[in-house]
mmCIF entry with sequence, helices, sheets and N, C-alpha, C, O atoms, coordinates in Angstrom:
data_MODEL
# 
_entry.id   MODEL 
# 
_entity.id                         1 
_entity.type                       polymer 
_entity.pdbx_number_of_molecules   1 
# 
_entity_poly.entity_id                      1 
_entity_poly.type                           'polypeptide(L)' 
_entity_poly.nstd_linkage                   no 
_entity_poly.nstd_monomer                   no 
_entity_poly.pdbx_seq_one_letter_code       MDSIASMAMDMSAASFATNYSMAVTKKMMDAQELAGQELLNMLPELPAKGDFIDTYA 
_entity_poly.pdbx_seq_one_letter_code_can   MDSIASMAMDMSAASFATNYSMAVTKKMMDAQELAGQELLNMLPELPAKGDFIDTYA 
_entity_poly.pdbx_strand_id                 A 
# 
loop_
_entity_poly_seq.entity_id 
_entity_poly_seq.num 
_entity_poly_seq.mon_id 
_entity_poly_seq.hetero 
1 1  MET n 
1 2  ASP n 
1 3  SER n 
1 4  ILE n 
1 5  ALA n 
1 6  SER n 
1 7  MET n 
1 8  ALA n 
1 9  MET n 
1 10 ASP n 
1 11 MET n 
1 12 SER n 
1 13 ALA n 
1 14 ALA n 
1 15 SER n 
1 16 PHE n 
1 17 ALA n 
1 18 THR n 
1 19 ASN n 
1 20 TYR n 
1 21 SER n 
1 22 MET n 
1 23 ALA n 
1 24 VAL n 
1 25 THR n 
1 26 LYS n 
1 27 LYS n 
1 28 MET n 
1 29 MET n 
1 30 ASP n 
1 31 ALA n 
1 32 GLN n 
1 33 GLU n 
1 34 LEU n 
1 35 ALA n 
1 36 GLY n 
1 37 GLN n 
1 38 GLU n 
1 39 LEU n 
1 40 LEU n 
1 41 ASN n 
1 42 MET n 
1 43 LEU n 
1 44 PRO n 
1 45 GLU n 
1 46 LEU n 
1 47 PRO n 
1 48 ALA n 
1 49 LYS n 
1 50 GLY n 
1 51 ASP n 
1 52 PHE n 
1 53 ILE n 
1 54 ASP n 
1 55 THR n 
1 56 TYR n 
1 57 ALA n 
# 
_struct_asym.id          A 
_struct_asym.entity_id   1 
# 
_struct_conf.conf_type_id            HELX_P 
_struct_conf.id                      HELX_P1 
_struct_conf.pdbx_PDB_helix_id       AA1 
_struct_conf.beg_label_comp_id       ASP 
_struct_conf.beg_label_asym_id       A 
_struct_conf.beg_label_seq_id        2 
_struct_conf.pdbx_beg_PDB_ins_code   ? 
_struct_conf.end_label_comp_id       MET 
_struct_conf.end_label_asym_id       A 
_struct_conf.end_label_seq_id        42 
_struct_conf.pdbx_end_PDB_ins_code   ? 
_struct_conf.beg_auth_comp_id        ASP 
_struct_conf.beg_auth_asym_id        A 
_struct_conf.beg_auth_seq_id         2 
_struct_conf.end_auth_comp_id        MET 
_struct_conf.end_auth_asym_id        A 
_struct_conf.end_auth_seq_id         42 
_struct_conf.pdbx_PDB_helix_class    1 
_struct_conf.details                 ? 
_struct_conf.pdbx_PDB_helix_length   41 
# 
_struct_conf_type.id          HELX_P 
_struct_conf_type.criteria    ? 
_struct_conf_type.reference   ? 
# 
loop_
_atom_site.group_PDB 
_atom_site.id 
_atom_site.type_symbol 
_atom_site.label_atom_id 
_atom_site.label_alt_id 
_atom_site.label_comp_id 
_atom_site.label_asym_id 
_atom_site.label_entity_id 
_atom_site.label_seq_id 
_atom_site.pdbx_PDB_ins_code 
_atom_site.Cartn_x 
_atom_site.Cartn_y 
_atom_site.Cartn_z 
_atom_site.occupancy 
_atom_site.B_iso_or_equiv 
_atom_site.pdbx_formal_charge 
_atom_site.auth_seq_id 
_atom_site.auth_comp_id 
_atom_site.auth_asym_id 
_atom_site.auth_atom_id 
_atom_site.pdbx_PDB_model_num 
ATOM 1   N N  . MET A 1 1  ? -16.837 -18.109 -48.022 1.00 0.00 ? 1  MET A N  1 
ATOM 2   C CA . MET A 1 1  ? -17.100 -18.113 -49.444 1.00 0.00 ? 1  MET A CA 1 
ATOM 3   C C  . MET A 1 1  ? -17.896 -16.886 -49.859 1.00 0.00 ? 1  MET A C  1 
ATOM 4   O O  . MET A 1 1  ? -17.675 -16.332 -50.936 1.00 0.00 ? 1  MET A O  1 
ATOM 5   N N  . ASP A 1 2  ? -18.816 -16.465 -49.010 1.00 0.00 ? 2  ASP A N  1 
ATOM 6   C CA . ASP A 1 2  ? -19.654 -15.330 -49.375 1.00 0.00 ? 2  ASP A CA 1 
ATOM 7   C C  . ASP A 1 2  ? -18.832 -14.056 -49.522 1.00 0.00 ? 2  ASP A C  1 
ATOM 8   O O  . ASP A 1 2  ? -19.115 -13.223 -50.384 1.00 0.00 ? 2  ASP A O  1 
ATOM 9   N N  . SER A 1 3  ? -17.825 -13.910 -48.687 1.00 0.00 ? 3  SER A N  1 
ATOM 10  C CA . SER A 1 3  ? -17.028 -12.688 -48.764 1.00 0.00 ? 3  SER A CA 1 
ATOM 11  C C  . SER A 1 3  ? -16.213 -12.635 -50.062 1.00 0.00 ? 3  SER A C  1 
ATOM 12  O O  . SER A 1 3  ? -16.003 -11.558 -50.620 1.00 0.00 ? 3  SER A O  1 
ATOM 13  N N  . ILE A 1 4  ? -15.761 -13.786 -50.536 1.00 0.00 ? 4  ILE A N  1 
ATOM 14  C CA . ILE A 1 4  ? -15.003 -13.825 -51.793 1.00 0.00 ? 4  ILE A CA 1 
ATOM 15  C C  . ILE A 1 4  ? -15.911 -13.459 -52.959 1.00 0.00 ? 4  ILE A C  1 
ATOM 16  O O  . ILE A 1 4  ? -15.522 -12.685 -53.834 1.00 0.00 ? 4  ILE A O  1 
ATOM 17  N N  . ALA A 1 5  ? -17.116 -14.013 -52.972 1.00 0.00 ? 5  ALA A N  1 
ATOM 18  C CA . ALA A 1 5  ? -18.075 -13.695 -54.037 1.00 0.00 ? 5  ALA A CA 1 
ATOM 19  C C  . ALA A 1 5  ? -18.474 -12.224 -53.970 1.00 0.00 ? 5  ALA A C  1 
ATOM 20  O O  . ALA A 1 5  ? -18.592 -11.560 -55.000 1.00 0.00 ? 5  ALA A O  1 
ATOM 21  N N  . SER A 1 6  ? -18.677 -11.727 -52.779 1.00 0.00 ? 6  SER A N  1 
ATOM 22  C CA . SER A 1 6  ? -19.034 -10.319 -52.615 1.00 0.00 ? 6  SER A CA 1 
ATOM 23  C C  . SER A 1 6  ? -17.910 -9.411  -53.086 1.00 0.00 ? 6  SER A C  1 
ATOM 24  O O  . SER A 1 6  ? -18.154 -8.403  -53.749 1.00 0.00 ? 6  SER A O  1 
ATOM 25  N N  . MET A 1 7  ? -16.681 -9.767  -52.744 1.00 0.00 ? 7  MET A N  1 
ATOM 26  C CA . MET A 1 7  ? -15.539 -8.970  -53.167 1.00 0.00 ? 7  MET A CA 1 
ATOM 27  C C  . MET A 1 7  ? -15.397 -9.003  -54.691 1.00 0.00 ? 7  MET A C  1 
ATOM 28  O O  . MET A 1 7  ? -15.075 -7.983  -55.301 1.00 0.00 ? 7  MET A O  1 
ATOM 29  N N  . ALA A 1 8  ? -15.630 -10.155 -55.304 1.00 0.00 ? 8  ALA A N  1 
ATOM 30  C CA . ALA A 1 8  ? -15.552 -10.264 -56.758 1.00 0.00 ? 8  ALA A CA 1 
ATOM 31  C C  . ALA A 1 8  ? -16.621 -9.401  -57.423 1.00 0.00 ? 8  ALA A C  1 
ATOM 32  O O  . ALA A 1 8  ? -16.355 -8.760  -58.439 1.00 0.00 ? 8  ALA A O  1 
ATOM 33  N N  . MET A 1 9  ? -17.821 -9.380  -56.859 1.00 0.00 ? 9  MET A N  1 
ATOM 34  C CA . MET A 1 9  ? -18.891 -8.549  -57.408 1.00 0.00 ? 9  MET A CA 1 
ATOM 35  C C  . MET A 1 9  ? -18.566 -7.073  -57.239 1.00 0.00 ? 9  MET A C  1 
ATOM 36  O O  . MET A 1 9  ? -18.831 -6.271  -58.134 1.00 0.00 ? 9  MET A O  1 
ATOM 37  N N  . ASP A 1 10 ? -17.997 -6.712  -56.103 1.00 0.00 ? 10 ASP A N  1 
ATOM 38  C CA . ASP A 1 10 ? -17.609 -5.324  -55.867 1.00 0.00 ? 10 ASP A CA 1 
ATOM 39  C C  . ASP A 1 10 ? -16.526 -4.876  -56.851 1.00 0.00 ? 10 ASP A C  1 
ATOM 40  O O  . ASP A 1 10 ? -16.573 -3.763  -57.374 1.00 0.00 ? 10 ASP A O  1 
ATOM 41  N N  . MET A 1 11 ? -15.557 -5.749  -57.094 1.00 0.00 ? 11 MET A N  1 
ATOM 42  C CA . MET A 1 11 ? -14.499 -5.423  -58.045 1.00 0.00 ? 11 MET A CA 1 
ATOM 43  C C  . MET A 1 11 ? -15.061 -5.285  -59.455 1.00 0.00 ? 11 MET A C  1 
ATOM 44  O O  . MET A 1 11 ? -14.647 -4.408  -60.213 1.00 0.00 ? 11 MET A O  1 
ATOM 45  N N  . SER A 1 12 ? -15.999 -6.152  -59.798 1.00 0.00 ? 12 SER A N  1 
ATOM 46  C CA . SER A 1 12 ? -16.627 -6.068  -61.110 1.00 0.00 ? 12 SER A CA 1 
ATOM 47  C C  . SER A 1 12 ? -17.404 -4.763  -61.254 1.00 0.00 ? 12 SER A C  1 
ATOM 48  O O  . SER A 1 12 ? -17.347 -4.120  -62.302 1.00 0.00 ? 12 SER A O  1 
ATOM 49  N N  . ALA A 1 13 ? -18.125 -4.371  -60.215 1.00 0.00 ? 13 ALA A N  1 
ATOM 50  C CA . ALA A 1 13 ? -18.876 -3.116  -60.247 1.00 0.00 ? 13 ALA A CA 1 
ATOM 51  C C  . ALA A 1 13 ? -17.925 -1.923  -60.343 1.00 0.00 ? 13 ALA A C  1 
ATOM 52  O O  . ALA A 1 13 ? -18.207 -0.964  -61.062 1.00 0.00 ? 13 ALA A O  1 
ATOM 53  N N  . ALA A 1 14 ? -16.823 -1.973  -59.638 1.00 0.00 ? 14 ALA A N  1 
ATOM 54  C CA . ALA A 1 14 ? -15.844 -0.889  -59.696 1.00 0.00 ? 14 ALA A CA 1 
ATOM 55  C C  . ALA A 1 14 ? -15.215 -0.812  -61.086 1.00 0.00 ? 14 ALA A C  1 
ATOM 56  O O  . ALA A 1 14 ? -14.993 0.280   -61.610 1.00 0.00 ? 14 ALA A O  1 
ATOM 57  N N  . SER A 1 15 ? -14.935 -1.947  -61.668 1.00 0.00 ? 15 SER A N  1 
ATOM 58  C CA . SER A 1 15 ? -14.368 -1.973  -63.016 1.00 0.00 ? 15 SER A CA 1 
ATOM 59  C C  . SER A 1 15 ? -15.355 -1.402  -64.029 1.00 0.00 ? 15 SER A C  1 
ATOM 60  O O  . SER A 1 15 ? -14.973 -0.639  -64.917 1.00 0.00 ? 15 SER A O  1 
ATOM 61  N N  . PHE A 1 16 ? -16.621 -1.774  -63.892 1.00 0.00 ? 16 PHE A N  1 
ATOM 62  C CA . PHE A 1 16 ? -17.653 -1.239  -64.780 1.00 0.00 ? 16 PHE A CA 1 
ATOM 63  C C  . PHE A 1 16 ? -17.767 0.275   -64.627 1.00 0.00 ? 16 PHE A C  1 
ATOM 64  O O  . PHE A 1 16 ? -17.855 0.993   -65.623 1.00 0.00 ? 16 PHE A O  1 
ATOM 65  N N  . ALA A 1 17 ? -17.766 0.758   -63.401 1.00 0.00 ? 17 ALA A N  1 
ATOM 66  C CA . ALA A 1 17 ? -17.878 2.197   -63.150 1.00 0.00 ? 17 ALA A CA 1 
ATOM 67  C C  . ALA A 1 17 ? -16.684 2.941   -63.748 1.00 0.00 ? 17 ALA A C  1 
ATOM 68  O O  . ALA A 1 17 ? -16.845 4.020   -64.317 1.00 0.00 ? 17 ALA A O  1 
ATOM 69  N N  . THR A 1 18 ? -15.501 2.371   -63.621 1.00 0.00 ? 18 THR A N  1 
ATOM 70  C CA . THR A 1 18 ? -14.306 2.997   -64.185 1.00 0.00 ? 18 THR A CA 1 
ATOM 71  C C  . THR A 1 18 ? -14.389 3.035   -65.704 1.00 0.00 ? 18 THR A C  1 
ATOM 72  O O  . THR A 1 18 ? -14.104 4.065   -66.315 1.00 0.00 ? 18 THR A O  1 
ATOM 73  N N  . ASN A 1 19 ? -14.775 1.930   -66.315 1.00 0.00 ? 19 ASN A N  1 
ATOM 74  C CA . ASN A 1 19 ? -14.888 1.876   -67.771 1.00 0.00 ? 19 ASN A CA 1 
ATOM 75  C C  . ASN A 1 19 ? -15.949 2.847   -68.278 1.00 0.00 ? 19 ASN A C  1 
ATOM 76  O O  . ASN A 1 19 ? -15.755 3.515   -69.294 1.00 0.00 ? 19 ASN A O  1 
ATOM 77  N N  . TYR A 1 20 ? -17.066 2.923   -67.568 1.00 0.00 ? 20 TYR A N  1 
ATOM 78  C CA . TYR A 1 20 ? -18.143 3.836   -67.948 1.00 0.00 ? 20 TYR A CA 1 
ATOM 79  C C  . TYR A 1 20 ? -17.665 5.277   -67.846 1.00 0.00 ? 20 TYR A C  1 
ATOM 80  O O  . TYR A 1 20 ? -17.921 6.080   -68.744 1.00 0.00 ? 20 TYR A O  1 
ATOM 81  N N  . SER A 1 21 ? -16.980 5.609   -66.771 1.00 0.00 ? 21 SER A N  1 
ATOM 82  C CA . SER A 1 21 ? -16.466 6.963   -66.576 1.00 0.00 ? 21 SER A CA 1 
ATOM 83  C C  . SER A 1 21 ? -15.467 7.334   -67.664 1.00 0.00 ? 21 SER A C  1 
ATOM 84  O O  . SER A 1 21 ? -15.492 8.455   -68.173 1.00 0.00 ? 21 SER A O  1 
ATOM 85  N N  . MET A 1 22 ? -14.596 6.413   -68.022 1.00 0.00 ? 22 MET A N  1 
ATOM 86  C CA . MET A 1 22 ? -13.617 6.676   -69.079 1.00 0.00 ? 22 MET A CA 1 
ATOM 87  C C  . MET A 1 22 ? -14.303 6.890   -70.422 1.00 0.00 ? 22 MET A C  1 
ATOM 88  O O  . MET A 1 22 ? -13.896 7.763   -71.188 1.00 0.00 ? 22 MET A O  1 
ATOM 89  N N  . ALA A 1 23 ? -15.336 6.109   -70.720 1.00 0.00 ? 23 ALA A N  1 
ATOM 90  C CA . ALA A 1 23 ? -16.056 6.261   -71.978 1.00 0.00 ? 23 ALA A CA 1 
ATOM 91  C C  . ALA A 1 23 ? -16.744 7.619   -72.050 1.00 0.00 ? 23 ALA A C  1 
ATOM 92  O O  . ALA A 1 23 ? -16.722 8.275   -73.091 1.00 0.00 ? 23 ALA A O  1 
ATOM 93  N N  . VAL A 1 24 ? -17.351 8.038   -70.952 1.00 0.00 ? 24 VAL A N  1 
ATOM 94  C CA . VAL A 1 24 ? -18.012 9.343   -70.923 1.00 0.00 ? 24 VAL A CA 1 
ATOM 95  C C  . VAL A 1 24 ? -16.979 10.458  -71.071 1.00 0.00 ? 24 VAL A C  1 
ATOM 96  O O  . VAL A 1 24 ? -17.221 11.434  -71.780 1.00 0.00 ? 24 VAL A O  1 
ATOM 97  N N  . THR A 1 25 ? -15.841 10.323  -70.413 1.00 0.00 ? 25 THR A N  1 
ATOM 98  C CA . THR A 1 25 ? -14.785 11.333  -70.508 1.00 0.00 ? 25 THR A CA 1 
ATOM 99  C C  . THR A 1 25 ? -14.252 11.433  -71.928 1.00 0.00 ? 25 THR A C  1 
ATOM 100 O O  . THR A 1 25 ? -14.044 12.538  -72.429 1.00 0.00 ? 25 THR A O  1 
ATOM 101 N N  . LYS A 1 26 ? -14.028 10.301  -72.585 1.00 0.00 ? 26 LYS A N  1 
ATOM 102 C CA . LYS A 1 26 ? -13.544 10.319  -73.960 1.00 0.00 ? 26 LYS A CA 1 
ATOM 103 C C  . LYS A 1 26 ? -14.565 10.970  -74.886 1.00 0.00 ? 26 LYS A C  1 
ATOM 104 O O  . LYS A 1 26 ? -14.199 11.735  -75.779 1.00 0.00 ? 26 LYS A O  1 
ATOM 105 N N  . LYS A 1 27 ? -15.840 10.670  -74.677 1.00 0.00 ? 27 LYS A N  1 
ATOM 106 C CA . LYS A 1 27 ? -16.890 11.267  -75.501 1.00 0.00 ? 27 LYS A CA 1 
ATOM 107 C C  . LYS A 1 27 ? -16.921 12.781  -75.300 1.00 0.00 ? 27 LYS A C  1 
ATOM 108 O O  . LYS A 1 27 ? -17.074 13.534  -76.262 1.00 0.00 ? 27 LYS A O  1 
ATOM 109 N N  . MET A 1 28 ? -16.779 13.221  -74.062 1.00 0.00 ? 28 MET A N  1 
ATOM 110 C CA . MET A 1 28 ? -16.767 14.651  -73.761 1.00 0.00 ? 28 MET A CA 1 
ATOM 111 C C  . MET A 1 28 ? -15.556 15.329  -74.412 1.00 0.00 ? 28 MET A C  1 
ATOM 112 O O  . MET A 1 28 ? -15.679 16.428  -74.951 1.00 0.00 ? 28 MET A O  1 
ATOM 113 N N  . MET A 1 29 ? -14.400 14.685  -74.364 1.00 0.00 ? 29 MET A N  1 
ATOM 114 C CA . MET A 1 29 ? -13.197 15.246  -74.966 1.00 0.00 ? 29 MET A CA 1 
ATOM 115 C C  . MET A 1 29 ? -13.348 15.356  -76.480 1.00 0.00 ? 29 MET A C  1 
ATOM 116 O O  . MET A 1 29 ? -12.912 16.341  -77.076 1.00 0.00 ? 29 MET A O  1 
ATOM 117 N N  . ASP A 1 30 ? -13.963 14.354  -77.107 1.00 0.00 ? 30 ASP A N  1 
ATOM 118 C CA . ASP A 1 30 ? -14.199 14.409  -78.546 1.00 0.00 ? 30 ASP A CA 1 
ATOM 119 C C  . ASP A 1 30 ? -15.132 15.568  -78.894 1.00 0.00 ? 30 ASP A C  1 
ATOM 120 O O  . ASP A 1 30 ? -14.907 16.272  -79.879 1.00 0.00 ? 30 ASP A O  1 
ATOM 121 N N  . ALA A 1 31 ? -16.169 15.765  -78.097 1.00 0.00 ? 31 ALA A N  1 
ATOM 122 C CA . ALA A 1 31 ? -17.105 16.857  -78.341 1.00 0.00 ? 31 ALA A CA 1 
ATOM 123 C C  . ALA A 1 31 ? -16.408 18.207  -78.175 1.00 0.00 ? 31 ALA A C  1 
ATOM 124 O O  . ALA A 1 31 ? -16.651 19.122  -78.961 1.00 0.00 ? 31 ALA A O  1 
ATOM 125 N N  . GLN A 1 32 ? -15.548 18.346  -77.167 1.00 0.00 ? 32 GLN A N  1 
ATOM 126 C CA . GLN A 1 32 ? -14.827 19.599  -76.957 1.00 0.00 ? 32 GLN A CA 1 
ATOM 127 C C  . GLN A 1 32 ? -13.835 19.861  -78.087 1.00 0.00 ? 32 GLN A C  1 
ATOM 128 O O  . GLN A 1 32 ? -13.652 21.007  -78.497 1.00 0.00 ? 32 GLN A O  1 
ATOM 129 N N  . GLU A 1 33 ? -13.203 18.819  -78.585 1.00 0.00 ? 33 GLU A N  1 
ATOM 130 C CA . GLU A 1 33 ? -12.273 18.985  -79.698 1.00 0.00 ? 33 GLU A CA 1 
ATOM 131 C C  . GLU A 1 33 ? -13.018 19.457  -80.944 1.00 0.00 ? 33 GLU A C  1 
ATOM 132 O O  . GLU A 1 33 ? -12.542 20.337  -81.661 1.00 0.00 ? 33 GLU A O  1 
ATOM 133 N N  . LEU A 1 34 ? -14.172 18.879  -81.196 1.00 0.00 ? 34 LEU A N  1 
ATOM 134 C CA . LEU A 1 34 ? -14.985 19.294  -82.340 1.00 0.00 ? 34 LEU A CA 1 
ATOM 135 C C  . LEU A 1 34 ? -15.438 20.744  -82.184 1.00 0.00 ? 34 LEU A C  1 
ATOM 136 O O  . LEU A 1 34 ? -15.421 21.504  -83.153 1.00 0.00 ? 34 LEU A O  1 
ATOM 137 N N  . ALA A 1 35 ? -15.841 21.132  -80.979 1.00 0.00 ? 35 ALA A N  1 
ATOM 138 C CA . ALA A 1 35 ? -16.256 22.514  -80.731 1.00 0.00 ? 35 ALA A CA 1 
ATOM 139 C C  . ALA A 1 35 ? -15.091 23.470  -80.948 1.00 0.00 ? 35 ALA A C  1 
ATOM 140 O O  . ALA A 1 35 ? -15.278 24.552  -81.506 1.00 0.00 ? 35 ALA A O  1 
ATOM 141 N N  . GLY A 1 36 ? -13.907 23.093  -80.520 1.00 0.00 ? 36 GLY A N  1 
ATOM 142 C CA . GLY A 1 36 ? -12.728 23.923  -80.730 1.00 0.00 ? 36 GLY A CA 1 
ATOM 143 C C  . GLY A 1 36 ? -12.397 24.086  -82.211 1.00 0.00 ? 36 GLY A C  1 
ATOM 144 O O  . GLY A 1 36 ? -12.031 25.173  -82.656 1.00 0.00 ? 36 GLY A O  1 
ATOM 145 N N  . GLN A 1 37 ? -12.526 23.006  -82.965 1.00 0.00 ? 37 GLN A N  1 
ATOM 146 C CA . GLN A 1 37 ? -12.279 23.079  -84.396 1.00 0.00 ? 37 GLN A CA 1 
ATOM 147 C C  . GLN A 1 37 ? -13.296 23.994  -85.078 1.00 0.00 ? 37 GLN A C  1 
ATOM 148 O O  . GLN A 1 37 ? -12.943 24.756  -85.977 1.00 0.00 ? 37 GLN A O  1 
ATOM 149 N N  . GLU A 1 38 ? -14.544 23.918  -84.655 1.00 0.00 ? 38 GLU A N  1 
ATOM 150 C CA . GLU A 1 38 ? -15.571 24.783  -85.232 1.00 0.00 ? 38 GLU A CA 1 
ATOM 151 C C  . GLU A 1 38 ? -15.311 26.247  -84.890 1.00 0.00 ? 38 GLU A C  1 
ATOM 152 O O  . GLU A 1 38 ? -15.536 27.124  -85.723 1.00 0.00 ? 38 GLU A O  1 
ATOM 153 N N  . LEU A 1 39 ? -14.843 26.517  -83.680 1.00 0.00 ? 39 LEU A N  1 
ATOM 154 C CA . LEU A 1 39 ? -14.497 27.892  -83.326 1.00 0.00 ? 39 LEU A CA 1 
ATOM 155 C C  . LEU A 1 39 ? -13.348 28.416  -84.181 1.00 0.00 ? 39 LEU A C  1 
ATOM 156 O O  . LEU A 1 39 ? -13.363 29.569  -84.611 1.00 0.00 ? 39 LEU A O  1 
ATOM 157 N N  . LEU A 1 40 ? -12.358 27.571  -84.423 1.00 0.00 ? 40 LEU A N  1 
ATOM 158 C CA . LEU A 1 40 ? -11.244 27.986  -85.278 1.00 0.00 ? 40 LEU A CA 1 
ATOM 159 C C  . LEU A 1 40 ? -11.717 28.256  -86.703 1.00 0.00 ? 40 LEU A C  1 
ATOM 160 O O  . LEU A 1 40 ? -11.218 29.169  -87.362 1.00 0.00 ? 40 LEU A O  1 
ATOM 161 N N  . ASN A 1 41 ? -12.670 27.472  -87.175 1.00 0.00 ? 41 ASN A N  1 
ATOM 162 C CA . ASN A 1 41 ? -13.199 27.692  -88.520 1.00 0.00 ? 41 ASN A CA 1 
ATOM 163 C C  . ASN A 1 41 ? -13.976 29.003  -88.608 1.00 0.00 ? 41 ASN A C  1 
ATOM 164 O O  . ASN A 1 41 ? -14.066 29.590  -89.686 1.00 0.00 ? 41 ASN A O  1 
ATOM 165 N N  . MET A 1 42 ? -14.537 29.469  -87.499 1.00 0.00 ? 42 MET A N  1 
ATOM 166 C CA . MET A 1 42 ? -15.314 30.696  -87.495 1.00 0.00 ? 42 MET A CA 1 
ATOM 167 C C  . MET A 1 42 ? -14.435 31.946  -87.461 1.00 0.00 ? 42 MET A C  1 
ATOM 168 O O  . MET A 1 42 ? -14.916 33.040  -87.757 1.00 0.00 ? 42 MET A O  1 
ATOM 169 N N  . LEU A 1 43 ? -13.166 31.805  -87.107 1.00 0.00 ? 43 LEU A N  1 
ATOM 170 C CA . LEU A 1 43 ? -12.271 32.963  -87.056 1.00 0.00 ? 43 LEU A CA 1 
ATOM 171 C C  . LEU A 1 43 ? -12.047 33.509  -88.458 1.00 0.00 ? 43 LEU A C  1 
ATOM 172 O O  . LEU A 1 43 ? -11.938 32.746  -89.418 1.00 0.00 ? 43 LEU A O  1 
ATOM 173 N N  . PRO A 1 44 ? -11.979 34.828  -88.574 1.00 0.00 ? 44 PRO A N  1 
ATOM 174 C CA . PRO A 1 44 ? -11.727 35.393  -89.910 1.00 0.00 ? 44 PRO A CA 1 
ATOM 175 C C  . PRO A 1 44 ? -10.298 35.108  -90.346 1.00 0.00 ? 44 PRO A C  1 
ATOM 176 O O  . PRO A 1 44 ? -9.408  34.865  -89.531 1.00 0.00 ? 44 PRO A O  1 
ATOM 177 N N  . GLU A 1 45 ? -10.113 35.147  -91.660 1.00 0.00 ? 45 GLU A N  1 
ATOM 178 C CA . GLU A 1 45 ? -8.761  34.964  -92.192 1.00 0.00 ? 45 GLU A CA 1 
ATOM 179 C C  . GLU A 1 45 ? -7.916  36.169  -91.795 1.00 0.00 ? 45 GLU A C  1 
ATOM 180 O O  . GLU A 1 45 ? -8.363  37.310  -91.914 1.00 0.00 ? 45 GLU A O  1 
ATOM 181 N N  . LEU A 1 46 ? -6.724  35.925  -91.334 1.00 0.00 ? 46 LEU A N  1 
ATOM 182 C CA . LEU A 1 46 ? -5.829  37.010  -90.944 1.00 0.00 ? 46 LEU A CA 1 
ATOM 183 C C  . LEU A 1 46 ? -5.143  37.574  -92.180 1.00 0.00 ? 46 LEU A C  1 
ATOM 184 O O  . LEU A 1 46 ? -4.761  36.822  -93.076 1.00 0.00 ? 46 LEU A O  1 
ATOM 185 N N  . PRO A 1 47 ? -4.985  38.893  -92.235 1.00 0.00 ? 47 PRO A N  1 
ATOM 186 C CA . PRO A 1 47 ? -4.290  39.487  -93.383 1.00 0.00 ? 47 PRO A CA 1 
ATOM 187 C C  . PRO A 1 47 ? -2.803  39.128  -93.346 1.00 0.00 ? 47 PRO A C  1 
ATOM 188 O O  . PRO A 1 47 ? -2.265  38.722  -92.316 1.00 0.00 ? 47 PRO A O  1 
ATOM 189 N N  . ALA A 1 48 ? -2.172  39.289  -94.480 1.00 0.00 ? 48 ALA A N  1 
ATOM 190 C CA . ALA A 1 48 ? -0.740  39.016  -94.552 1.00 0.00 ? 48 ALA A CA 1 
ATOM 191 C C  . ALA A 1 48 ? 0.008   40.026  -93.686 1.00 0.00 ? 48 ALA A C  1 
ATOM 192 O O  . ALA A 1 48 ? -0.464  41.142  -93.471 1.00 0.00 ? 48 ALA A O  1 
ATOM 193 N N  . LYS A 1 49 ? 1.144   39.637  -93.208 1.00 0.00 ? 49 LYS A N  1 
ATOM 194 C CA . LYS A 1 49 ? 1.930   40.526  -92.358 1.00 0.00 ? 49 LYS A CA 1 
ATOM 195 C C  . LYS A 1 49 ? 2.314   41.787  -93.129 1.00 0.00 ? 49 LYS A C  1 
ATOM 196 O O  . LYS A 1 49 ? 2.744   41.708  -94.280 1.00 0.00 ? 49 LYS A O  1 
ATOM 197 N N  . GLY A 1 50 ? 2.160   42.944  -92.497 1.00 0.00 ? 50 GLY A N  1 
ATOM 198 C CA . GLY A 1 50 ? 2.536   44.195  -93.098 1.00 0.00 ? 50 GLY A CA 1 
ATOM 199 C C  . GLY A 1 50 ? 1.412   44.910  -93.834 1.00 0.00 ? 50 GLY A C  1 
ATOM 200 O O  . GLY A 1 50 ? 1.609   46.040  -94.281 1.00 0.00 ? 50 GLY A O  1 
ATOM 201 N N  . ASP A 1 51 ? 0.248   44.299  -93.978 1.00 0.00 ? 51 ASP A N  1 
ATOM 202 C CA . ASP A 1 51 ? -0.844  44.937  -94.712 1.00 0.00 ? 51 ASP A CA 1 
ATOM 203 C C  . ASP A 1 51 ? -1.369  46.162  -93.992 1.00 0.00 ? 51 ASP A C  1 
ATOM 204 O O  . ASP A 1 51 ? -1.811  47.105  -94.650 1.00 0.00 ? 51 ASP A O  1 
ATOM 205 N N  . PHE A 1 52 ? -1.339  46.189  -92.675 1.00 0.00 ? 52 PHE A N  1 
ATOM 206 C CA . PHE A 1 52 ? -1.931  47.287  -91.933 1.00 0.00 ? 52 PHE A CA 1 
ATOM 207 C C  . PHE A 1 52 ? -0.889  48.106  -91.172 1.00 0.00 ? 52 PHE A C  1 
ATOM 208 O O  . PHE A 1 52 ? -1.247  48.843  -90.253 1.00 0.00 ? 52 PHE A O  1 
ATOM 209 N N  . ILE A 1 53 ? 0.360   47.997  -91.525 1.00 0.00 ? 53 ILE A N  1 
ATOM 210 C CA . ILE A 1 53 ? 1.403   48.755  -90.854 1.00 0.00 ? 53 ILE A CA 1 
ATOM 211 C C  . ILE A 1 53 ? 1.750   49.962  -91.735 1.00 0.00 ? 53 ILE A C  1 
ATOM 212 O O  . ILE A 1 53 ? 2.101   49.807  -92.905 1.00 0.00 ? 53 ILE A O  1 
ATOM 213 N N  . ASP A 1 54 ? 1.647   51.159  -91.158 1.00 0.00 ? 54 ASP A N  1 
ATOM 214 C CA . ASP A 1 54 ? 1.969   52.371  -91.883 1.00 0.00 ? 54 ASP A CA 1 
ATOM 215 C C  . ASP A 1 54 ? 3.482   52.569  -91.838 1.00 0.00 ? 54 ASP A C  1 
ATOM 216 O O  . ASP A 1 54 ? 4.031   53.039  -90.841 1.00 0.00 ? 54 ASP A O  1 
ATOM 217 N N  . THR A 1 55 ? 4.138   52.207  -92.921 1.00 0.00 ? 55 THR A N  1 
ATOM 218 C CA . THR A 1 55 ? 5.601   52.297  -92.942 1.00 0.00 ? 55 THR A CA 1 
ATOM 219 C C  . THR A 1 55 ? 6.092   53.673  -93.368 1.00 0.00 ? 55 THR A C  1 
ATOM 220 O O  . THR A 1 55 ? 7.294   53.935  -93.342 1.00 0.00 ? 55 THR A O  1 
ATOM 221 N N  . TYR A 1 56 ? 5.166   54.568  -93.765 1.00 0.00 ? 56 TYR A N  1 
ATOM 222 C CA . TYR A 1 56 ? 5.549   55.901  -94.209 1.00 0.00 ? 56 TYR A CA 1 
ATOM 223 C C  . TYR A 1 56 ? 5.423   56.964  -93.121 1.00 0.00 ? 56 TYR A C  1 
ATOM 224 O O  . TYR A 1 56 ? 5.776   58.120  -93.354 1.00 0.00 ? 56 TYR A O  1 
ATOM 225 N N  . ALA A 1 57 ? 4.935   56.603  -91.953 1.00 0.00 ? 57 ALA A N  1 
ATOM 226 C CA . ALA A 1 57 ? 4.718   57.596  -90.889 1.00 0.00 ? 57 ALA A CA 1 
ATOM 227 C C  . ALA A 1 57 ? 5.985   57.974  -90.188 1.00 0.00 ? 57 ALA A C  1 
ATOM 228 O O  . ALA A 1 57 ? 5.962   58.796  -89.273 1.00 0.00 ? 57 ALA A O  1 
# 
């Protein structure tokens, strides 16, 4: 009986560790996505195509 209870506790601990790891990973991914969006917002506006091409040369 003790081995069954021990195995159940081990499985519960493993499940908790997996859930905790997934939650931390999702939080990290959300933070990275937000950082990426902020970097894109910091980029300057690109000029329209052809504004800097010397077509008379």
